[in-house]
All heavy atoms as TSV, in Angstrom:
chain	resi	resn	atom	element	x	y	z
A	1	MET	N	N	123.379	92.470	65.382
A	1	MET	CA	C	124.455	93.343	65.823
A	1	MET	C	C	125.721	92.526	66.068
A	1	MET	O	O	126.796	92.949	65.700
A	1	MET	CB	C	124.066	94.076	67.118
A	1	MET	CG	C	123.058	95.176	66.924
A	1	MET	SD	S	123.566	96.412	65.748
A	1	MET	CE	C	124.493	97.506	66.746
A	2	ARG	N	N	125.537	91.393	66.703
A	2	ARG	CA	C	126.692	90.561	67.027
A	2	ARG	C	C	127.438	90.170	65.737
A	2	ARG	O	O	128.661	90.268	65.664
A	2	ARG	CB	C	126.221	89.315	67.781
A	2	ARG	CG	C	127.271	88.638	68.583
A	2	ARG	CD	C	126.690	87.568	69.485
A	2	ARG	NE	N	125.998	88.088	70.644
A	2	ARG	CZ	C	126.596	88.638	71.701
A	2	ARG	NH1	N	127.905	88.770	71.718
A	2	ARG	NH2	N	125.900	89.060	72.722
A	3	THR	N	N	126.696	89.774	64.708
A	3	THR	CA	C	127.305	89.383	63.432
A	3	THR	C	C	127.886	90.589	62.702
A	3	THR	O	O	129.017	90.544	62.221
A	3	THR	CB	C	126.253	88.693	62.536
A	3	THR	OG1	O	125.761	87.545	63.223
A	3	THR	CG2	C	126.844	88.279	61.212
A	4	LEU	N	N	127.126	91.676	62.626
A	4	LEU	CA	C	127.570	92.861	61.889
A	4	LEU	C	C	128.852	93.453	62.460
A	4	LEU	O	O	129.697	93.961	61.730
A	4	LEU	CB	C	126.479	93.925	61.869
A	4	LEU	CG	C	125.261	93.622	61.009
A	4	LEU	CD1	C	124.190	94.682	61.220
A	4	LEU	CD2	C	125.643	93.543	59.544
A	5	LEU	N	N	128.989	93.413	63.784
A	5	LEU	CA	C	130.167	94.000	64.429
A	5	LEU	C	C	131.250	92.967	64.742
A	5	LEU	O	O	132.302	93.320	65.270
A	5	LEU	CB	C	129.749	94.712	65.724
A	5	LEU	CG	C	128.898	95.954	65.537
A	5	LEU	CD1	C	128.415	96.481	66.882
A	5	LEU	CD2	C	129.669	97.030	64.795
A	6	GLY	N	N	130.980	91.680	64.478
A	6	GLY	CA	C	131.962	90.643	64.780
A	6	GLY	C	C	132.242	90.536	66.263
A	6	GLY	O	O	133.390	90.389	66.679
A	7	LEU	N	N	131.200	90.602	67.081
A	7	LEU	CA	C	131.366	90.598	68.529
A	7	LEU	C	C	131.544	89.183	69.075
A	7	LEU	O	O	130.953	88.231	68.573
A	7	LEU	CB	C	130.139	91.228	69.193
A	7	LEU	CG	C	129.816	92.658	68.764
A	7	LEU	CD1	C	128.516	93.113	69.394
A	7	LEU	CD2	C	130.951	93.592	69.104
A	8	ASP	N	N	132.319	89.074	70.147
A	8	ASP	CA	C	132.483	87.776	70.792
A	8	ASP	C	C	131.382	87.567	71.834
A	8	ASP	O	O	130.586	88.466	72.096
A	8	ASP	CB	C	133.879	87.654	71.424
A	8	ASP	CG	C	134.149	88.724	72.478
A	8	ASP	OD1	O	133.195	89.206	73.119
A	8	ASP	OD2	O	135.325	89.078	72.667
A	9	ASP	N	N	131.351	86.377	72.418
A	9	ASP	CA	C	130.295	86.037	73.375
A	9	ASP	C	C	130.413	86.802	74.691
A	9	ASP	O	O	129.470	86.839	75.469
A	9	ASP	CB	C	130.304	84.532	73.661
A	9	ASP	CG	C	129.836	83.726	72.456
A	9	ASP	OD1	O	129.146	84.299	71.582
A	9	ASP	OD2	O	130.162	82.532	72.392
A	10	ASP	N	N	131.586	87.383	74.972
A	10	ASP	CA	C	131.771	88.147	76.210
A	10	ASP	C	C	131.228	89.567	76.116
A	10	ASP	O	O	131.155	90.270	77.118
A	10	ASP	CB	C	133.252	88.215	76.584
A	10	ASP	CG	C	133.788	86.856	77.012
A	10	ASP	OD1	O	132.989	86.029	77.500
A	10	ASP	OD2	O	135.000	86.622	76.845
A	11	THR	N	N	130.864	90.009	74.922
A	11	THR	CA	C	130.331	91.346	74.736
A	11	THR	C	C	128.813	91.293	74.827
A	11	THR	O	O	128.167	90.547	74.103
A	11	THR	CB	C	130.754	91.911	73.359
A	11	THR	OG1	O	132.188	91.958	73.309
A	11	THR	CG2	C	130.188	93.301	73.140
A	12	ALA	N	N	128.264	92.068	75.741
A	12	ALA	CA	C	126.808	92.102	75.916
A	12	ALA	C	C	126.173	93.006	74.873
A	12	ALA	O	O	126.714	94.071	74.552
A	12	ALA	CB	C	126.463	92.611	77.317
A	13	VAL	N	N	125.038	92.557	74.343
A	13	VAL	CA	C	124.242	93.362	73.423
A	13	VAL	C	C	122.869	93.503	74.057
A	13	VAL	O	O	122.211	92.514	74.370
A	13	VAL	CB	C	124.131	92.711	72.031
A	13	VAL	CG1	C	123.216	93.533	71.127
A	13	VAL	CG2	C	125.505	92.559	71.398
A	14	MET	N	N	122.443	94.739	74.291
A	14	MET	CA	C	121.159	95.000	74.938
A	14	MET	C	C	120.248	95.707	73.936
A	14	MET	O	O	120.662	96.669	73.279
A	14	MET	CB	C	121.368	95.878	76.168
A	14	MET	CG	C	120.092	96.159	76.925
A	14	MET	SD	S	120.377	97.110	78.441
A	14	MET	CE	C	121.015	98.628	77.787
A	15	VAL	N	N	119.025	95.211	73.816
A	15	VAL	CA	C	118.039	95.819	72.931
A	15	VAL	C	C	116.839	96.195	73.787
A	15	VAL	O	O	116.277	95.344	74.487
A	15	VAL	CB	C	117.611	94.842	71.814
A	15	VAL	CG1	C	116.549	95.475	70.934
A	15	VAL	CG2	C	118.818	94.405	70.992
A	16	ARG	N	N	116.475	97.467	73.756
A	16	ARG	CA	C	115.325	97.943	74.543
A	16	ARG	C	C	114.385	98.721	73.645
A	16	ARG	O	O	114.818	99.581	72.893
A	16	ARG	CB	C	115.800	98.854	75.680
A	16	ARG	CG	C	116.646	98.126	76.702
A	16	ARG	CD	C	117.129	99.037	77.792
A	16	ARG	NE	N	116.005	99.569	78.530
A	16	ARG	CZ	C	116.055	100.643	79.292
A	16	ARG	NH1	N	117.181	101.303	79.422
A	16	ARG	NH2	N	115.003	101.063	79.934
A	17	GLN	N	N	113.117	98.390	73.734
A	17	GLN	CA	C	112.095	99.144	73.011
A	17	GLN	C	C	111.460	100.102	74.010
A	17	GLN	O	O	111.029	99.686	75.079
A	17	GLN	CB	C	111.061	98.183	72.431
A	17	GLN	CG	C	110.010	98.875	71.593
A	17	GLN	CD	C	109.141	97.878	70.868
A	17	GLN	OE1	O	109.509	97.406	69.823
A	17	GLN	NE2	N	108.007	97.561	71.442
A	18	LEU	N	N	111.428	101.369	73.665
A	18	LEU	CA	C	110.964	102.404	74.589
A	18	LEU	C	C	109.878	103.253	73.954
A	18	LEU	O	O	109.874	103.472	72.746
A	18	LEU	CB	C	112.136	103.320	74.967
A	18	LEU	CG	C	113.374	102.650	75.529
A	18	LEU	CD1	C	114.520	103.644	75.577
A	18	LEU	CD2	C	113.083	102.079	76.899
A	19	ALA	N	N	108.997	103.754	74.791
A	19	ALA	CA	C	108.023	104.749	74.329
A	19	ALA	C	C	108.769	106.074	74.222
A	19	ALA	O	O	109.490	106.467	75.126
A	19	ALA	CB	C	106.876	104.849	75.317
A	20	CYS	N	N	108.597	106.743	73.099
A	20	CYS	CA	C	109.270	108.024	72.884
A	20	CYS	C	C	108.277	109.144	73.176
A	20	CYS	O	O	107.185	109.182	72.607
A	20	CYS	CB	C	109.782	108.112	71.448
A	20	CYS	SG	S	110.739	109.602	71.139
A	21	THR	N	N	108.659	110.040	74.039
A	21	THR	CA	C	107.760	111.135	74.434
A	21	THR	C	C	108.178	112.484	73.856
A	21	THR	O	O	107.535	113.485	74.119
A	21	THR	CB	C	107.709	111.238	75.969
A	21	THR	OG1	O	109.030	111.456	76.458
A	21	THR	CG2	C	107.139	109.968	76.588
A	22	GLU	N	N	109.250	112.509	73.072
A	22	GLU	CA	C	109.712	113.769	72.485
A	22	GLU	C	C	108.785	114.184	71.347
A	22	GLU	O	O	108.274	113.347	70.616
A	22	GLU	CB	C	111.136	113.603	71.957
A	22	GLU	CG	C	112.140	113.280	73.039
A	22	GLU	CD	C	113.519	112.987	72.464
A	22	GLU	OE1	O	113.796	113.381	71.308
A	22	GLU	OE2	O	114.315	112.358	73.170
A	23	PRO	N	N	108.560	115.492	71.180
A	23	PRO	CA	C	107.711	115.954	70.071
A	23	PRO	C	C	108.248	115.503	68.724
A	23	PRO	O	O	109.445	115.551	68.470
A	23	PRO	CB	C	107.761	117.478	70.193
A	23	PRO	CG	C	108.226	117.753	71.580
A	23	PRO	CD	C	109.074	116.584	71.990
A	24	GLY	N	N	107.356	115.028	67.857
A	24	GLY	CA	C	107.729	114.601	66.528
A	24	GLY	C	C	108.365	113.228	66.457
A	24	GLY	O	O	108.749	112.767	65.388
A	25	CYS	N	N	108.478	112.553	67.575
A	25	CYS	CA	C	109.097	111.240	67.628
A	25	CYS	C	C	108.022	110.164	67.455
A	25	CYS	O	O	106.899	110.334	67.923
A	25	CYS	CB	C	109.769	111.083	69.005
A	25	CYS	SG	S	110.740	109.594	69.199
A	26	PRO	N	N	108.326	109.051	66.776
A	26	PRO	CA	C	107.339	107.981	66.664
A	26	PRO	C	C	107.023	107.413	68.044
A	26	PRO	O	O	107.815	107.574	68.971
A	26	PRO	CB	C	108.022	106.944	65.779
A	26	PRO	CG	C	109.452	107.306	65.739
A	26	PRO	CD	C	109.574	108.744	66.108
A	27	PRO	N	N	105.885	106.737	68.192
A	27	PRO	CA	C	105.476	106.260	69.528
A	27	PRO	C	C	106.448	105.265	70.156
A	27	PRO	O	O	106.582	105.231	71.370
A	27	PRO	CB	C	104.122	105.603	69.286
A	27	PRO	CG	C	103.860	105.637	67.833
A	27	PRO	CD	C	104.916	106.445	67.166
A	28	LEU	N	N	107.136	104.464	69.345
A	28	LEU	CA	C	108.103	103.509	69.881
A	28	LEU	C	C	109.438	103.675	69.186
A	28	LEU	O	O	109.500	103.910	67.981
A	28	LEU	CB	C	107.619	102.072	69.676
A	28	LEU	CG	C	106.414	101.624	70.484
A	28	LEU	CD1	C	105.990	100.232	70.051
A	28	LEU	CD2	C	106.714	101.650	71.966
A	29	GLU	N	N	110.518	103.550	69.960
A	29	GLU	CA	C	111.861	103.552	69.399
A	29	GLU	C	C	112.625	102.397	70.020
A	29	GLU	O	O	112.253	101.896	71.080
A	29	GLU	CB	C	112.582	104.878	69.636
A	29	GLU	CG	C	112.848	105.200	71.087
A	29	GLU	CD	C	113.508	106.547	71.292
A	29	GLU	OE1	O	113.504	107.388	70.382
A	29	GLU	OE2	O	114.026	106.769	72.393
A	30	THR	N	N	113.670	101.983	69.359
A	30	THR	CA	C	114.470	100.863	69.841
A	30	THR	C	C	115.899	101.331	70.048
A	30	THR	O	O	116.491	101.950	69.164
A	30	THR	CB	C	114.433	99.699	68.828
A	30	THR	OG1	O	113.065	99.322	68.630
A	30	THR	CG2	C	115.215	98.506	69.336
A	31	VAL	N	N	116.428	101.051	71.220
A	31	VAL	CA	C	117.805	101.404	71.555
A	31	VAL	C	C	118.617	100.112	71.596
A	31	VAL	O	O	118.230	99.152	72.266
A	31	VAL	CB	C	117.886	102.132	72.911
A	31	VAL	CG1	C	119.338	102.417	73.283
A	31	VAL	CG2	C	117.083	103.416	72.885
A	32	VAL	N	N	119.722	100.096	70.860
A	32	VAL	CA	C	120.628	98.958	70.848
A	32	VAL	C	C	121.935	99.428	71.469
A	32	VAL	O	O	122.506	100.430	71.042
A	32	VAL	CB	C	120.873	98.448	69.410
A	32	VAL	CG1	C	121.840	97.283	69.418
A	32	VAL	CG2	C	119.556	98.083	68.740
A	33	ALA	N	N	122.390	98.714	72.490
A	33	ALA	CA	C	123.645	99.064	73.150
A	33	ALA	C	C	124.592	97.874	73.089
A	33	ALA	O	O	124.179	96.725	73.251
A	33	ALA	CB	C	123.391	99.461	74.604
A	34	VAL	N	N	125.855	98.155	72.838
A	34	VAL	CA	C	126.908	97.148	72.845
A	34	VAL	C	C	127.807	97.475	74.020
A	34	VAL	O	O	128.337	98.585	74.125
A	34	VAL	CB	C	127.685	97.164	71.507
A	34	VAL	CG1	C	128.880	96.235	71.575
A	34	VAL	CG2	C	126.759	96.774	70.362
A	35	LEU	N	N	127.960	96.504	74.917
A	35	LEU	CA	C	128.693	96.708	76.164
A	35	LEU	C	C	129.854	95.714	76.242
A	35	LEU	O	O	129.706	94.614	76.783
A	35	LEU	CB	C	127.752	96.529	77.359
A	35	LEU	CG	C	126.445	97.329	77.275
A	35	LEU	CD1	C	125.418	96.817	78.248
A	35	LEU	CD2	C	126.719	98.796	77.487
A	36	PRO	N	N	131.022	96.087	75.721
A	36	PRO	CA	C	132.166	95.169	75.766
A	36	PRO	C	C	132.748	95.064	77.169
A	36	PRO	O	O	132.589	95.971	77.998
A	36	PRO	CB	C	133.167	95.805	74.805
A	36	PRO	CG	C	132.808	97.246	74.774
A	36	PRO	CD	C	131.333	97.337	75.054
A	37	MET	N	N	133.406	93.933	77.442
A	37	MET	CA	C	134.075	93.759	78.735
A	37	MET	C	C	135.169	94.813	78.905
A	37	MET	O	O	135.365	95.337	79.980
A	37	MET	CB	C	134.687	92.351	78.828
A	37	MET	CG	C	133.654	91.239	78.866
A	37	MET	SD	S	132.695	91.216	80.381
A	37	MET	CE	C	133.884	90.518	81.502
A	38	ASP	N	N	135.897	95.081	77.836
A	38	ASP	CA	C	136.953	96.104	77.838
A	38	ASP	C	C	136.592	97.132	76.777
A	38	ASP	O	O	136.284	96.774	75.649
A	38	ASP	CB	C	138.315	95.490	77.487
A	38	ASP	CG	C	138.755	94.466	78.519
A	38	ASP	OD1	O	138.509	94.685	79.718
A	38	ASP	OD2	O	139.329	93.440	78.113
A	39	GLY	N	N	136.616	98.399	77.139
A	39	GLY	CA	C	136.320	99.437	76.158
A	39	GLY	C	C	135.013	100.135	76.447
A	39	GLY	O	O	134.268	99.772	77.357
A	40	ALA	N	N	134.742	101.129	75.645
A	40	ALA	CA	C	133.576	101.977	75.856
A	40	ALA	C	C	132.311	101.334	75.270
A	40	ALA	O	O	132.364	100.659	74.246
A	40	ALA	CB	C	133.810	103.332	75.206
A	41	ALA	N	N	131.200	101.595	75.936
A	41	ALA	CA	C	129.905	101.153	75.435
A	41	ALA	C	C	129.517	102.013	74.234
A	41	ALA	O	O	129.912	103.168	74.132
A	41	ALA	CB	C	128.857	101.274	76.530
A	42	ARG	N	N	128.757	101.426	73.316
A	42	ARG	CA	C	128.252	102.153	72.158
A	42	ARG	C	C	126.740	101.977	72.107
A	42	ARG	O	O	126.220	100.945	72.530
A	42	ARG	CB	C	128.891	101.628	70.869
A	42	ARG	CG	C	130.377	101.937	70.837
A	42	ARG	CD	C	131.023	101.370	69.619
A	42	ARG	NE	N	131.167	99.915	69.802
A	42	ARG	CZ	C	131.529	99.074	68.839
A	42	ARG	NH1	N	131.759	99.526	67.633
A	42	ARG	NH2	N	131.645	97.792	69.078
A	43	ARG	N	N	126.049	103.002	71.585
A	43	ARG	CA	C	124.586	102.970	71.599
A	43	ARG	C	C	124.045	103.555	70.307
A	43	ARG	O	O	124.573	104.535	69.784
A	43	ARG	CB	C	124.073	103.784	72.783
A	43	ARG	CG	C	122.574	103.822	72.924
A	43	ARG	CD	C	122.187	104.657	74.137
A	43	ARG	NE	N	122.486	106.054	73.930
A	43	ARG	CZ	C	121.590	106.955	73.532
A	43	ARG	NH1	N	120.357	106.621	73.320
A	43	ARG	NH2	N	121.940	108.202	73.382
A	44	TRP	N	N	122.980	102.931	69.804
A	44	TRP	CA	C	122.284	103.419	68.619
A	44	TRP	C	C	120.797	103.457	68.917
A	44	TRP	O	O	120.268	102.564	69.583
A	44	TRP	CB	C	122.508	102.478	67.433
A	44	TRP	CG	C	123.947	102.401	67.011
A	44	TRP	CD1	C	124.561	103.157	66.058
A	44	TRP	CD2	C	124.953	101.531	67.521
A	44	TRP	NE1	N	125.888	102.806	65.948
A	44	TRP	CE2	C	126.146	101.805	66.845
A	44	TRP	CE3	C	124.963	100.535	68.518
A	44	TRP	CZ2	C	127.340	101.130	67.101
A	44	TRP	CZ3	C	126.145	99.866	68.779
A	44	TRP	CH2	C	127.313	100.166	68.073
A	45	THR	N	N	120.103	104.472	68.434
A	45	THR	CA	C	118.658	104.576	68.586
A	45	THR	C	C	118.029	104.537	67.206
A	45	THR	O	O	118.394	105.326	66.331
A	45	THR	CB	C	118.273	105.885	69.307
A	45	THR	OG1	O	118.914	105.903	70.589
A	45	THR	CG2	C	116.776	105.982	69.494
A	46	LEU	N	N	117.106	103.606	67.027
A	46	LEU	CA	C	116.385	103.477	65.757
A	46	LEU	C	C	114.939	103.861	66.014
A	46	LEU	O	O	114.334	103.418	66.991
A	46	LEU	CB	C	116.486	102.050	65.238
A	46	LEU	CG	C	117.925	101.655	64.870
A	46	LEU	CD1	C	118.542	100.815	65.956
A	46	LEU	CD2	C	117.945	100.947	63.548
A	47	LEU	N	N	114.390	104.686	65.157
A	47	LEU	CA	C	113.065	105.262	65.383
A	47	LEU	C	C	111.950	104.370	64.845
A	47	LEU	O	O	111.133	104.792	64.028
A	47	LEU	CB	C	112.995	106.660	64.757
A	47	LEU	CG	C	114.029	107.642	65.304
A	47	LEU	CD1	C	113.898	108.991	64.613
A	47	LEU	CD2	C	113.888	107.798	66.806
A	48	GLN	N	N	111.913	103.136	65.334
A	48	GLN	CA	C	110.873	102.202	64.951
A	48	GLN	C	C	110.833	101.066	65.974
A	48	GLN	O	O	111.797	100.858	66.706
A	48	GLN	CB	C	111.123	101.664	63.545
A	48	GLN	CG	C	112.436	100.914	63.400
A	48	GLN	CD	C	112.905	100.858	61.981
A	48	GLN	OE1	O	113.569	101.773	61.522
A	48	GLN	NE2	N	112.583	99.794	61.285
A	49	PRO	N	N	109.721	100.340	66.035
A	49	PRO	CA	C	109.619	99.213	66.966
A	49	PRO	C	C	110.635	98.125	66.615
A	49	PRO	O	O	110.989	97.935	65.440
A	49	PRO	CB	C	108.188	98.701	66.770
A	49	PRO	CG	C	107.445	99.826	66.127
A	49	PRO	CD	C	108.462	100.589	65.331
A	50	ALA	N	N	111.080	97.383	67.613
A	50	ALA	CA	C	112.107	96.357	67.435
A	50	ALA	C	C	111.726	95.320	66.386
A	50	ALA	O	O	112.558	94.914	65.577
A	50	ALA	CB	C	112.405	95.679	68.772
A	51	GLU	N	N	110.463	94.913	66.360
A	51	GLU	CA	C	110.066	93.850	65.422
A	51	GLU	C	C	110.093	94.304	63.961
A	51	GLU	O	O	110.041	93.486	63.061
A	51	GLU	CB	C	108.689	93.276	65.777
A	51	GLU	CG	C	107.540	94.242	65.628
A	51	GLU	CD	C	107.245	95.051	66.886
A	51	GLU	OE1	O	107.976	94.913	67.893
A	51	GLU	OE2	O	106.285	95.829	66.845
A	52	GLN	N	N	110.205	95.593	63.717
A	52	GLN	CA	C	110.256	96.117	62.343
A	52	GLN	C	C	111.690	96.373	61.857
A	52	GLN	O	O	111.900	96.717	60.701
A	52	GLN	CB	C	109.458	97.415	62.239
A	52	GLN	CG	C	107.979	97.227	62.447
A	52	GLN	CD	C	107.222	98.553	62.388
A	52	GLN	OE1	O	107.784	99.594	62.102
A	52	GLN	NE2	N	105.936	98.487	62.683
A	53	ILE	N	N	112.665	96.207	62.719
A	53	ILE	CA	C	114.051	96.513	62.363
A	53	ILE	C	C	114.650	95.358	61.561
A	53	ILE	O	O	114.565	94.204	61.960
A	53	ILE	CB	C	114.883	96.796	63.626
A	53	ILE	CG1	C	114.362	98.074	64.288
A	53	ILE	CG2	C	116.368	96.932	63.283
A	53	ILE	CD1	C	114.995	98.372	65.612
A	54	THR	N	N	115.252	95.714	60.438
A	54	THR	CA	C	115.893	94.719	59.570
A	54	THR	C	C	117.415	94.816	59.728
A	54	THR	O	O	117.945	95.756	60.318
A	54	THR	CB	C	115.527	94.971	58.100
A	54	THR	OG1	O	116.099	96.231	57.702
A	54	THR	CG2	C	114.013	94.989	57.895
A	55	GLU	N	N	118.110	93.863	59.136
A	55	GLU	CA	C	119.565	93.903	59.146
A	55	GLU	C	C	120.070	95.144	58.420
A	55	GLU	O	O	121.052	95.762	58.822
A	55	GLU	CB	C	120.136	92.636	58.501
A	55	GLU	CG	C	121.641	92.549	58.611
A	55	GLU	CD	C	122.198	91.244	58.093
A	55	GLU	OE1	O	121.486	90.223	58.127
A	55	GLU	OE2	O	123.361	91.264	57.647
A	56	ASP	N	N	119.377	95.541	57.353
A	56	ASP	CA	C	119.760	96.763	56.638
A	56	ASP	C	C	119.619	98.000	57.519
A	56	ASP	O	O	120.436	98.917	57.462
A	56	ASP	CB	C	118.928	96.942	55.368
A	56	ASP	CG	C	119.381	96.015	54.249
A	56	ASP	OD1	O	120.537	95.525	54.290
A	56	ASP	OD2	O	118.584	95.781	53.331
A	57	ASP	N	N	118.567	98.049	58.347
A	57	ASP	CA	C	118.394	99.173	59.281
A	57	ASP	C	C	119.564	99.237	60.255
A	57	ASP	O	O	120.095	100.316	60.538
A	57	ASP	CB	C	117.087	99.027	60.071
A	57	ASP	CG	C	115.846	99.141	59.212
A	57	ASP	OD1	O	115.873	99.861	58.185
A	57	ASP	OD2	O	114.837	98.506	59.568
A	58	LEU	N	N	119.975	98.076	60.768
A	58	LEU	CA	C	121.107	98.032	61.700
A	58	LEU	C	C	122.388	98.474	61.003
A	58	LEU	O	O	123.163	99.254	61.553
A	58	LEU	CB	C	121.279	96.626	62.271
A	58	LEU	CG	C	120.186	96.153	63.221
A	58	LEU	CD1	C	120.410	94.699	63.588
A	58	LEU	CD2	C	120.126	97.018	64.462
A	59	ARG	N	N	122.596	97.997	59.788
A	59	ARG	CA	C	123.796	98.375	59.036
A	59	ARG	C	C	123.825	99.895	58.808
A	59	ARG	O	O	124.857	100.533	58.985
A	59	ARG	CB	C	123.810	97.625	57.698
A	59	ARG	CG	C	125.125	97.721	56.970
A	59	ARG	CD	C	125.163	96.865	55.721
A	59	ARG	NE	N	125.243	95.442	56.045
A	59	ARG	CZ	C	124.248	94.567	55.860
A	59	ARG	NH1	N	123.125	94.956	55.330
A	59	ARG	NH2	N	124.404	93.312	56.175
A	60	HIS	N	N	122.686	100.480	58.461
A	60	HIS	CA	C	122.588	101.929	58.251
A	60	HIS	C	C	122.933	102.679	59.544
A	60	HIS	O	O	123.653	103.667	59.530
A	60	HIS	CB	C	121.182	102.282	57.768
A	60	HIS	CG	C	120.993	103.740	57.524
A	60	HIS	ND1	N	120.449	104.579	58.463
A	60	HIS	CD2	C	121.299	104.515	56.452
A	60	HIS	CE1	C	120.419	105.813	57.976
A	60	HIS	NE2	N	120.919	105.802	56.771
A	61	ALA	N	N	122.406	102.211	60.672
A	61	ALA	CA	C	122.683	102.860	61.958
A	61	ALA	C	C	124.168	102.784	62.296
A	61	ALA	O	O	124.749	103.752	62.790
A	61	ALA	CB	C	121.849	102.208	63.066
A	62	LEU	N	N	124.794	101.647	62.011
A	62	LEU	CA	C	126.220	101.478	62.301
A	62	LEU	C	C	127.091	102.417	61.475
A	62	LEU	O	O	128.138	102.859	61.927
A	62	LEU	CB	C	126.650	100.038	62.032
A	62	LEU	CG	C	126.094	98.986	62.983
A	62	LEU	CD1	C	126.470	97.599	62.489
A	62	LEU	CD2	C	126.583	99.202	64.390
A	63	LEU	N	N	126.660	102.715	60.260
A	63	LEU	CA	C	127.448	103.567	59.366
A	63	LEU	C	C	127.242	105.058	59.613
A	63	LEU	O	O	127.990	105.874	59.103
A	63	LEU	CB	C	127.100	103.247	57.913
A	63	LEU	CG	C	127.494	101.848	57.441
A	63	LEU	CD1	C	126.978	101.602	56.032
A	63	LEU	CD2	C	128.999	101.648	57.519
A	64	ALA	N	N	126.212	105.400	60.407
A	64	ALA	CA	C	125.938	106.811	60.683
A	64	ALA	C	C	127.108	107.411	61.476
A	64	ALA	O	O	127.664	106.761	62.353
A	64	ALA	CB	C	124.638	106.952	61.454
A	65	PRO	N	N	127.488	108.654	61.188
A	65	PRO	CA	C	128.658	109.251	61.835
A	65	PRO	C	C	128.507	109.478	63.329
A	65	PRO	O	O	129.470	109.404	64.062
A	65	PRO	CB	C	128.843	110.578	61.099
A	65	PRO	CG	C	127.537	110.856	60.457
A	65	PRO	CD	C	126.887	109.532	60.204
A	66	ASP	N	N	127.314	109.755	63.808
A	66	ASP	CA	C	127.137	110.037	65.238
A	66	ASP	C	C	126.229	108.979	65.836
A	66	ASP	O	O	125.027	109.031	65.695
A	66	ASP	CB	C	126.551	111.432	65.425
A	66	ASP	CG	C	126.552	111.865	66.883
A	66	ASP	OD1	O	126.917	111.067	67.766
A	66	ASP	OD2	O	126.185	113.007	67.136
A	67	GLN	N	N	126.803	108.013	66.536
A	67	GLN	CA	C	126.042	106.874	67.002
A	67	GLN	C	C	125.251	107.121	68.282
A	67	GLN	O	O	124.514	106.253	68.721
A	67	GLN	CB	C	126.966	105.674	67.177
A	67	GLN	CG	C	128.128	105.929	68.084
A	67	GLN	CD	C	129.179	104.843	67.981
A	67	GLN	OE1	O	128.905	103.753	67.504
A	67	GLN	NE2	N	130.374	105.118	68.417
A	68	ASP	N	N	125.360	108.280	68.888
A	68	ASP	CA	C	124.609	108.543	70.111
A	68	ASP	C	C	123.359	109.372	69.871
A	68	ASP	O	O	122.720	109.829	70.806
A	68	ASP	CB	C	125.489	109.240	71.150
A	68	ASP	CG	C	126.501	108.278	71.742
A	68	ASP	OD1	O	126.171	107.080	71.834
A	68	ASP	OD2	O	127.600	108.717	72.103
A	69	HIS	N	N	122.998	109.601	68.613
A	69	HIS	CA	C	121.794	110.348	68.311
A	69	HIS	C	C	120.847	109.505	67.474
A	69	HIS	O	O	121.233	108.483	66.922
A	69	HIS	CB	C	122.141	111.643	67.563
A	69	HIS	CG	C	122.800	112.643	68.452
A	69	HIS	ND1	N	124.148	112.648	68.663
A	69	HIS	CD2	C	122.288	113.627	69.216
A	69	HIS	CE1	C	124.452	113.622	69.520
A	69	HIS	NE2	N	123.330	114.216	69.852
A	70	HIS	N	N	119.602	109.951	67.367
A	70	HIS	CA	C	118.590	109.213	66.614
A	70	HIS	C	C	119.012	109.041	65.164
A	70	HIS	O	O	119.559	109.948	64.562
A	70	HIS	CB	C	117.250	109.944	66.661
A	70	HIS	CG	C	116.641	109.957	68.012
A	70	HIS	ND1	N	116.132	111.081	68.579
A	70	HIS	CD2	C	116.485	108.985	68.920
A	70	HIS	CE1	C	115.670	110.805	69.773
A	70	HIS	NE2	N	115.870	109.533	70.014
A	71	GLN	N	N	118.722	107.879	64.622
A	71	GLN	CA	C	119.013	107.578	63.227
A	71	GLN	C	C	117.699	107.549	62.461
A	71	GLN	O	O	116.830	106.757	62.770
A	71	GLN	CB	C	119.718	106.222	63.090
A	71	GLN	CG	C	120.953	106.099	63.957
A	71	GLN	CD	C	121.991	107.153	63.658
A	71	GLN	OE1	O	122.215	107.506	62.512
A	71	GLN	NE2	N	122.603	107.698	64.675
A	72	ASP	N	N	117.545	108.384	61.460
A	72	ASP	CA	C	116.328	108.399	60.636
A	72	ASP	C	C	116.453	107.400	59.506
A	72	ASP	O	O	117.543	107.124	59.033
A	72	ASP	CB	C	116.107	109.795	60.042
A	72	ASP	CG	C	115.805	110.811	61.128
A	72	ASP	OD1	O	115.034	110.465	62.032
A	72	ASP	OD2	O	116.357	111.914	61.063
A	73	HIS	N	N	115.326	106.892	59.052
A	73	HIS	CA	C	115.325	105.933	57.939
A	73	HIS	C	C	114.618	106.551	56.776
A	73	HIS	O	O	113.651	107.165	56.837
A	73	HIS	CB	C	114.620	104.636	58.334
A	73	HIS	CG	C	115.334	103.971	59.472
A	73	HIS	ND1	N	116.500	103.258	59.258
A	73	HIS	CD2	C	115.101	103.930	60.780
A	73	HIS	CE1	C	116.914	102.804	60.427
A	73	HIS	NE2	N	116.080	103.202	61.348
């Protein structure tokens, strides 16, 4: 995320793997949040475990029009 978005060291990137309890949702999902010192936080949810996420998955999530909703692959 840091490379794809060109983030500096002052911008926090948080990655959390969560159990998804919504119907039809995979058992694990990964939430990536970018928290800049100045500006609004951004968040992406990928419907797969963190260890399975590739750079292409991240790029696809970044290009999705609505970054606050689940991104399907």
